[in-house]
N, C-alpha and C positions, 0 to 999 in steps of 0.2 A: 504494500500500500504506500502510495506517495506520501511523504511527510506533511504536505500542505492540506491533504484531504480532511483530516480531523478538524483543523482550524476552520476550513470552509464550512463543514457541517455544523460546527458550533455557531458560526455566524448566521447560517441559515435558520437554525433553531431559534436563536435570539430574535431574528427578524420576523419569523413566523409567529412567535409569541407576542410580539409587539404590534402585529398587524391587526387593524380593526376591520378591514375590508375582506369579505369572504373570498372574492375573486383573487385577491393577492395571495391569501393563504393557500388557495387551490393551486395557483401557479408555482408557489414554493413547494407544495406537496409533490407536484409532477417532477421536480428535480430529484426528490428522494426516490420516486418510482423509477426514474431513469437510472439512478445509481444501483437499484436492485438488479436491473438488466446488466449494468456494467460489471457487477460482481458475479453474475451467473457463469458457470454452474455452481460456484462456491458462495451461495447466498449467505451462508453462515457468517462470512466476514463482514457483511453489511450489518447484520444483527449485532455482532460483537462490537463493532465500531460504535454504533449508536448507544449501546449499553455503557460504554466507557465514557460517554460525554454527558455531563450534567444538564438538567433542564429545570428551571425554576418551577417549584410546585409539583414536581413529578420525581419518581425514583431515578429516572434517567431519560435520555433523549429518545430511546426506543419506545418507552411507555408513552411519552408525549406524542411522538410522531404517529404511532399507531392509533392512539386515541383520536387525534385529529383526522387521520385518514378514514377511520370508521365513520366519522361524522360527515366528512366532505366528499366522499366518493360519489355519492348521489348528486352532488352539485357540479361535478366536473362536466364541462361542455366541450363539444368538438370531437369528431370521429378519431382523429389522431390521439388526442389527449385521453380519450376513453380507452383506446387500445393500449396505450402505454401503462396507464394506472391499473386497468383490469388485469392485464397479463402479469404485471408486477405483483399484484396480490396473489395470483395463482402460483407464481414462483415462490413467494414467501411461504404460502401454506404448504406447498409441495416439499419444502425443505424439511418439514417436520421438526423444526428447532424447538427444544424444550421451553425456551423463554416465551414462546407464543402462548402456551397454556397458563403461564403465570400472570398474564395481563387480563384484566376485566375492562370492558368498554360499555358505553351506553348502547342500549338496545331499543326499547320503546318508551315514548314519552308518557309519563303518568299524569303529571300536572304541569301546565304551562303558565308562564308569567306574562302571557299575551295581554297587552294593554298597559303594562307597567313601563313607564318611560324614563325613570331616573335610575341611575346606577345604585343609589342607596336603597331604594325600594326593591330592586332586583336582588340585591345581596340578602335582604331580609326574607325574600320569598323566591328563591331560585327555582329553575325548572327541576322537576323530579323525574328520574329515569329508572327503568329497570336496567340491570347489568347482566352481561353474558360474557363467557370466556371469549377472548379474541378469536380463536379458530372458528367458533360458531358464527361470530359476526362476519368474518371473512368469507366463509362458505355461503352465508346468506347474501352477502353483497354480490358474489359471483352468480348466485342463483337469480338474484334480481336482474342482473344483466341479461341472463337467459330469458327471463320473462319479458323484458322489454323488446328483445329481438324477436321473440316468438309472436308477440302482439303486433309488431310491425308487419310481420308476414301475413297475419290474419287480416290486417287492415289493408293489405295490398300495397304496402310501401315498396316502391321500386328499389330504394336503397337497401332494403333488407333481403334482396333476392339471393344473396350469398348463402342464406340459411337453407335454401331449398335443396342444395346438393352438397352434402357433407361426405366427401370421398376420402378413403384412406390415404391415397397418394397426396391429396391436398393437405391433409393433416400432417403427414410426415414432412412435407415441404415447409409448413409453418413452423414445425419444431426446429428444422435445420436453420431456417431464417432467423428464428429467435436467438439461437445460440451464436449464430454468426454476428448478429447485431450486438450481442452482449460481449463480444470478444475483447474489446478494450477494457482491461482490468483497471482497478483503482490505481495501479502503479503505472498505467500507460494512458491516463486520461489525456485526451487531445486538447489543444488550445481552443478549437471551435466549441467543444463540449463545455469547457469552463466559461467561455464567452456566453454561451446560452444560459448557463446557470447564473452568471452575473447579471444578465438582463432582468431576471426576476426581481432583483432588488429595486428596480425602477418602478415605483408605484404609479407614476404618471405616464407609463408607456401607452401611447395611443396608436402607433403605427404597427399593424399586425403583419405587414408584408414580410419582414424578416422571419417572424414566427412561421409563416406559411412556407417559406423557403426551407427552414429547418425541418419541418414535418415532411416535406417532399423528399428531402435528402436522407432522412432517417430510414434505415431498412425496416424498423419496427412498424412503419406506416403501411407496409405491405402485408402485415399479418391479417389473415382472414379470421376475425374474432369468433364467429360462430364455430368454425372448425377448431380453433384453438381451445375454446372452452369445452367443446364436446370431448376433445382428446384429454383435456385436463381431468374432467369428471370421470371418464373411463379409467384413466390411470390411477387417480386418487382412490376411487372405490375399490379397484382391484388390488392396489398396493397395500392397503390396510383397511380391510372391510369392517373390522370391529370398530375402529376409530371413526370411519365414515358413517356407519350406522348410528353411532353414539352422537355425532354432531348433528346428523339429520333429524334426530328426535327433537331438537330445539328449534328447528325451522318451521315456518308456516306451511300449511298444506299446499298453498300455491307454489312456494319455493320447491317443495318436494316433488310436486307434479312436474314442474319445469325440468328438474334434474332427471326425472324418470323418462321424459321424452327423449333425451339424448342417450341415456343408458340403454333404452329399449329400441332405439332407432337402428 
């Protein structure tokens, strides 16, 4: 791992914790997602690195980042951004790292502070959430992405046509593409990648042209997400059926049904 990477991550965590705008936090989150890909197939080094970095109010940066990720994943917009963040979640969950099971994150909102406008009142009556182990939340988020894509197909969305034909050759191609895109390790981070990370610090960024160019140039943009997720769920369920069944018990019926579609397809 390059010596400057921990310092960069620490700065990103501080910026993310100070950001008030959800869109900015989502942009910073995508940098962490891209780093998961950069660390593949040794995703454990990404986890260990974040664990070693402090985060105010949390046990460490890994707990903080994954807590934010579990809240913001559904807010991420754009086909490229969704591909990067969703496939990164799948990589993390596939790693089977023991630290994943030690983290609890928000699941469902019990009581909302809607209507409260001042910070002092919000502190007295904060939102109340149920909590679930991180692996349950991650599997649920991936299942939610399946649901969204399946609903697009039912609605006749032309952009979702990729879902109609999930072929083994295409899945294998996506797997090869993923690991090819992840080839630059932490020790070989390119200047262009660091430039892309640095751009996220600019809260007033208004020109999306450079972002579009980056997404086009990134091999991850070529991932067929329906194929990739179908392959992930098959491998994850076959690799550790007991764990898979245990996690699925905490999912909603709609999430379990969406997973069943790809497992039985």
